[in-house]
C-alpha positions in Angstrom: 3.4 10.7 -21.2 7.0 10.8 -21.8 7.7 7.2 -21.5 4.6 6.8 -23.5 5.4 9.0 -26.9 9.3 7.7 -26.6 7.6 3.9 -26.6 4.2 4.4 -29.2 4.9 7.7 -30.7 1.9 10.4 -30.8 0.3 9.2 -33.4 0.1 5.6 -33.3 -0.8 5.9 -29.4 -4.7 7.9 -30.6 -4.5 5.3 -33.6 -3.6 2.5 -31.3 -6.1 3.7 -28.9 -9.3 2.6 -31.4 -8.1 -0.2 -32.9 -7.2 -2.5 -30.3 -7.9 -6.2 -29.7 -9.5 -6.9 -27.1 -7.7 -6.4 -23.5 -4.5 -4.8 -25.8 -5.2 -1.5 -23.7 -5.3 -2.5 -20.9 -1.8 -4.3 -21.4 0.2 -2.0 -22.8 -0.6 0.5 -20.1 0.5 -2.2 -17.6 3.7 -2.7 -20.1 4.1 1.3 -19.4 3.8 1.2 -16.4 6.2 -1.4 -15.8 9.0 0.5 -17.6 7.8 3.8 -15.2 8.1 1.6 -11.7 11.3 -0.2 -12.5 14.0 2.0 -14.7 12.0 5.5 -13.5 12.1 4.5 -9.5 7.8 6.0 -10.0 5.3 4.7 -7.8 1.7 2.7 -9.2 -0.2 5.0 -7.0 1.4 8.6 -9.2 0.5 6.7 -12.7 -2.8 5.8 -12.2 -3.8 9.4 -13.7 -2.5 8.7 -16.3 -4.9 5.9 -17.1 -7.5 7.9 -17.2 -8.4 7.4 -21.4 -8.9 3.8 -20.7 -12.6 2.6 -19.0 -13.7 1.8 -16.2 -12.5 -2.6 -16.8 -9.8 -2.0 -18.5 -8.1 1.0 -16.3 -8.7 -1.4 -13.1 -6.8 -4.4 -15.1 -4.1 -2.4 -16.0 -2.9 -1.5 -12.4 -3.8 -5.2 -11.3 -1.3 -6.1 -14.1 0.8 -4.0 -13.3 0.6 -4.8 -8.9 0.5 -8.7 -9.8 3.8 -8.9 -11.9 6.2 -6.4 -10.1 4.5 -8.7 -6.7 5.6 -12.0 -8.7 8.9 -10.4 -10.7 11.1 -13.1 -9.1 9.0 -15.8 -10.4 8.7 -14.2 -13.6 11.9 -14.1 -14.1 12.7 -17.5 -13.0 10.5 -19.4 -15.3 11.7 -17.2 -18.1 15.3 -17.7 -17.5 15.0 -21.5 -18.3 14.5 -21.0 -21.7 17.3 -17.4 -22.2 20.4 -17.4 -22.7 20.2 -14.5 -21.9 17.7 -12.2 -20.9 16.4 -9.7 -23.8 16.6 -5.2 -23.0 14.0 -4.2 -20.8 11.4 -2.8 -22.2 11.0 -6.0 -23.9 11.5 -8.3 -20.4 8.9 -6.0 -18.6 6.6 -7.6 -22.2 7.2 -10.5 -21.0 7.2 -10.7 -17.5 3.7 -9.5 -18.0 3.2 -12.5 -20.4 3.8 -15.2 -17.4 2.1 -13.2 -15.2 -1.6 -13.8 -17.4 -0.1 -17.1 -18.2 0.6 -18.8 -14.6 -0.8 -16.4 -12.0 -4.1 -15.7 -13.8 -3.8 -19.1 -16.5 -5.6 -16.9 -19.6 -5.6 -18.9 -22.7 -2.2 -18.9 -23.9 -2.9 -18.2 -27.8 -4.9 -14.7 -26.6 -1.5 -14.2 -24.2 1.2 -14.7 -27.1 -0.8 -13.0 -29.4 -1.2 -9.5 -27.5 3.0 -10.1 -25.7 3.8 -10.4 -30.4 1.5 -7.8 -30.5 2.8 -5.3 -28.3 6.6 -6.3 -29.3 6.0 -5.6 -32.5 5.2 -1.7 -31.3 8.0 -1.1 -29.3 11.0 0.1 -30.8 13.8 -1.8 -28.8 11.5 -4.7 -28.7 10.5 -4.9 -32.2 13.3 -7.4 -32.8 12.2 -10.1 -29.8 8.7 -10.8 -31.4 9.8 -14.0 -32.4 11.7 -14.9 -29.4 8.6 -14.1 -27.4 6.9 -16.2 -29.5 8.8 -19.0 -28.6 9.5 -18.7 -25.2 6.2 -18.0 -24.0 4.8 -21.5 -25.9 7.2 -22.6 -23.3 6.4 -21.2 -20.4 2.5 -22.5 -21.3 2.9 -25.7 -21.1 5.0 -26.6 -18.6 5.1 -22.9 -16.5 1.2 -23.6 -14.7 2.4 -26.2 -12.7 5.5 -24.4 -11.7 4.4 -21.0 -10.4 3.2 -22.5 -7.2 6.7 -24.5 -6.1 8.6 -21.6 -6.7 9.4 -19.7 -3.7 8.3 -16.2 -2.7 10.4 -13.2 -4.7 12.6 -11.7 -2.1 13.0 -7.8 -1.3 15.0 -5.6 -3.1 18.7 -5.7 -1.7 18.9 -2.6 0.6 15.5 -3.3 2.3 16.1 -6.5 2.7 19.5 -6.2 4.5 17.8 -4.4 7.4 15.2 -6.3 8.1 17.1 -9.2 7.9 19.1 -6.6 11.0 16.1 -6.0 12.3 14.1 -9.2 12.8 16.4 -12.7 11.0 16.2 -14.7 8.4 13.0 -17.0 8.5 10.7 -14.4 10.5 12.0 -11.8 6.8 11.0 -15.0 4.6 7.8 -15.2 5.9 7.7 -11.8 5.4 8.4 -12.2 1.8 5.9 -14.5 1.8 3.3 -13.2 3.8 3.7 -10.1 0.3 3.1 -13.0 -2.6 0.1 -13.3 -0.9 -1.0 -10.4 -1.6 -3.3 -8.1 0.4 -7.3 -9.1 2.3 -9.9 -6.1 2.1 -10.5 -4.7 5.7 -12.8 -1.9 6.0 -14.6 -0.5 9.1 -17.8 -0.8 9.5 -19.9 2.3 11.0 -22.0 -0.1 13.1 -21.6 -3.6 13.8 -25.1 -4.1 12.6 -23.3 -3.1 8.7 -22.1 -6.5 8.4 -25.2 -8.5 8.3 -25.3 -7.9 3.9 -21.6 -8.4 3.8 -19.6 -11.2 3.1 -16.6 -11.9 5.3 -15.3 -12.6 8.5 -15.0 -10.4 11.5 -11.5 -10.0 13.2 -10.2 -9.9 16.9 -10.0 -6.3 17.2 -12.9 -5.9 15.0 -11.7 -4.6 11.7 -14.2 -6.1 9.0 -12.4 -8.2 6.7 -14.0 -9.4 3.3 -13.7 -12.7 1.7 -12.5 -12.1 -1.6 -11.9 -9.1 -3.3 -15.1 -7.5 -4.9 -15.8 -3.7 -5.9 -15.8 -2.4 -3.0 -18.5 0.5 -4.9 -21.6 -1.7 -5.3 -21.7 -3.4 -2.4 -24.5 -2.8 0.0 -24.1 -0.1 2.1 -21.4 1.3 0.0 -23.4 4.6 -1.3 -25.1 5.4 2.9 -22.0 5.4 4.1 -21.9 2.5 6.9 -17.7 1.7 6.4 -15.0 2.8 4.6 -11.7 0.7 3.8 -9.0 0.2 5.7 -6.5 -2.3 6.7 -6.5 -4.3 10.2 -3.5 -2.8 11.2 -3.6 0.8 10.5 -7.4 0.9 12.4 -5.3 0.2 16.0 -4.2 3.1 16.5 -6.9 4.9 17.1 -8.0 2.3 19.3 -5.1 2.8 21.2 -6.1 5.9 21.8 -8.5 5.3 22.3 -11.1 8.6 22.2 -13.4 10.1 24.2 -17.3 11.5 22.6 -16.3 15.1 22.5 -12.4 15.5 23.3 -10.9 17.5 20.6 -7.8 15.2 18.8 -6.0 16.8 16.4 -5.5 13.5 13.3 -2.0 14.9 12.2 -1.2 14.4 8.5 -5.2 12.6 8.2 -4.9 12.1 4.8 -6.1 9.5 3.2 -8.1 9.8 6.3 -9.2 6.5 7.5 -8.2 7.6 11.1 -10.2 11.1 10.9 -13.4 9.0 10.1 -12.3 7.3 13.2 -11.9 9.5 15.5 -15.1 11.1 14.6 -17.4 7.9 14.0 -15.9 8.1 18.2 -17.4 11.1 18.9 -14.6 13.6 18.8 -14.3 16.4 18.1 -11.9 16.0 14.9 -8.9 18.3 13.2 -7.8 16.3 10.2 -4.5 18.5 9.1 -2.8 17.6 5.9 -0.2 19.5 3.4 -1.8 18.1 0.5 -5.4 19.6 -0.6 -5.5 17.3 -3.1 -5.5 14.7 -0.8 -7.9 16.9 1.8 -10.8 16.8 -0.7 -10.9 13.0 -0.9 -10.9 13.2 3.2 -13.8 15.4 2.9 -15.4 13.5 0.3 -15.0 10.2 2.2 -16.4 11.8 5.5 -19.3 13.0 3.1 -20.6 9.5 2.5 -20.1 8.3 6.1 -22.3 11.6 7.3 -19.3 12.3 9.3 -17.3 15.0 10.3 -14.0 16.9 10.8 -12.5 20.7 10.4 -10.1 19.6 7.4 -7.1 22.1 7.6 -4.5 22.1 5.1 -1.0 23.1 6.3 2.0 22.3 7.2 2.3 20.9 10.5 6.2 22.3 10.5 4.4 26.4 11.1 0.9 26.1 11.3 -0.2 26.7 15.0 -3.7 25.9 16.3 -5.6 28.5 18.2 -5.6 26.2 21.7 -4.4 22.9 22.9 -6.3 19.8 22.4 -6.7 16.6 24.1 -4.8 14.4 22.2 -2.9 13.6 18.4 -2.5 11.2 16.6 0.5 11.1 14.5 0.7 8.6 11.8 3.7 9.8 10.8 5.2 9.7 6.9 7.7 7.0 6.7 8.9 4.0 4.4 5.8 2.7 4.1 7.6 -0.7 4.3 5.2 -2.7 5.9 2.2 -1.9 3.2 4.9 -3.9 0.8 2.1 -6.9 0.3 -0.6 -4.1 -0.9 1.8 -1.7 -2.5 4.8 -4.3 -4.0 6.2 -1.2 -6.0 7.5 0.4 -3.7 10.7 -1.8 -3.1 11.2 -1.1 -6.6 10.1 2.8 -7.1 12.9 3.4 -3.8 16.5 2.4 -3.6 16.0 3.6 0.7 18.4 6.6 0.8 16.4 8.8 1.7 15.2 7.3 4.9 17.8 10.2 6.6 15.5 12.5 5.3 12.1 10.5 6.5 13.5 9.8 10.2 15.0 13.9 11.0 10.7 14.3 9.8 9.4 12.4 12.1 11.1 13.7 14.5 10.3 17.2 13.6 6.9 16.0 13.5 6.7 14.4 17.5 8.1 17.6 18.9 5.3 19.6 17.3 2.5 17.0 17.6 3.3 17.1 21.8 3.2 21.5 21.4 0.0 20.9 19.9 -1.6 18.9 23.1 -2.5 20.4 26.4 -1.1 19.0 29.9 -1.9 15.7 30.2 -2.9 15.4 27.0 -2.5 11.6 25.1 -0.3 11.4 21.6 0.1 8.3 19.9 2.3 8.1 16.9 2.5 5.4 14.7 4.4 4.3 11.4 3.3 1.6 8.9 6.9 0.6 8.6 9.1 -1.9 9.9 11.8 0.4 9.8 13.3 0.0 14.0 14.2 3.6 13.0 10.9 4.8 12.2 9.4 2.6 15.5 11.7 2.1 18.4 14.0 4.1 18.4 12.0 7.3 17.2 10.1 6.4 20.9 13.7 6.4 22.1 15.1 9.2 21.5 11.2 10.8 21.9 11.5 10.1 25.7 14.8 11.6 26.3 14.2 14.7 25.1 10.0 14.8 25.5 8.8 15.8 28.9 6.5 12.6 27.9 5.9 9.3 29.2 4.3 5.9 27.7 0.6 4.7 28.9 -0.2 1.2 28.7 -1.0 -0.6 25.4 -4.1 -2.3 25.7 -6.1 -2.4 22.6 -8.8 -5.4 22.1 -8.3 -8.8 20.2 -4.3 -7.9 20.1 -2.1 -11.1 20.8 0.2 -10.3 23.6 3.7 -11.4 21.2 2.4 -8.1 19.5 3.7 -6.0 22.5 6.9 -4.6 22.5 9.4 -3.7 26.1 9.2 -0.4 25.1 5.1 -0.5 25.1 3.8 0.2 22.0 2.6 -2.2 20.0 3.9 -3.9 16.5 2.5 -6.0 13.7 4.0 -8.3 10.5 2.0 -9.2 7.3 3.4 -12.3 8.7 1.2 -11.7 11.5 -2.2 -13.3 11.8 -1.4 -15.9 9.1 -5.1 -18.0 9.5 -6.2 -14.7 8.9 -4.8 -13.8 6.7 -1.4 -11.1 7.3 -2.0 -7.9 8.4 -0.1 -4.6 7.4 3.2 -3.9 9.1 3.0 -0.8 11.8 5.0 0.1 14.8 2.2 2.7 17.3 3.1 3.6 20.8 1.1 5.3 22.9 2.5 9.1 25.1 0.8 11.4 28.2 2.4 14.9 28.1 2.9 15.8 31.1 
């Protein structure tokens, strides 16, 4: 909110809510979000609540515009640099970037895009003097930019992350990952029953995930209100399949929110306890349980201090991580983070593994996973856990998983560039242990 007042002023903001051109409110909101991500290092997920004053359609448009601009920031800058002697301040540059996405990706009518960009420039004190530049540059981009767009290279990851990934994989692999990020992510569902697919437009993937064609409004799909499915990336569905929960088993979903794995475990017939430190996020888990008519005991607590009454047959630990495997759907992450807090995350993951093992009865099973591409959050955690804990790796066999996804340590690693014929999947590391 501080930035909103800084750019528009309280009075101007209120007036703008009632007197605006079509689409202007969404564009303004998107520009504000770009500032917060790029300058304040705030994740888009934290900014969504600030869009409540917008209509549902404007809210969705603002979020999409901000997301796509961040996804294609490198391409936007290449096109703009062709017509700029030097870049204007970030407040003006973000407005130009957003307009480039509308012109070249959305193929929107140039007149409306240019007019809106100039209007927004006039309202931003640090950009007001660049209205003439915006008008001239964007008209030039509108002439040739759309034709150049698809020929431009995929935007590179931020240096702090790109260097790490090249060291882990190689430059060619990282290039393919970046190309997958630029394409974005399809929408995957977990079907409560196979019959739910009959009313949906999509394809069943080899692992059992159902991938929708296009990006329809989920809440309007047939079967949504009746709880016949829920949204969950194909890679995120695999850890529960690796755990292979049995009916009536007592299973702990540790760090459970947003709850897709909780629903999977419950749908398999397990007696599920879902634990998460966030009451607000657990509330959303409860809402999805209610919609899908599934059951789980919800516990809001810190896993590092919580104690169960009796040990569990199995624990699923989807540990907090860098989320570097989800950038194709969350392109703000490399900008909102800088890698400086990674050591704290690595230690937290280690501590959570220790706690998860303590919750197991002898012979109990643990699946550890992270939506990360970093080996420090995957293979290295496995190696360290086997050295300090009384664990053994159990065979990793999941239906539909290609052999090349299996690792020498017994785990499974997915990457955004894999499965290109289906549209890719998130990056994950997962492994199954047994407590001796």
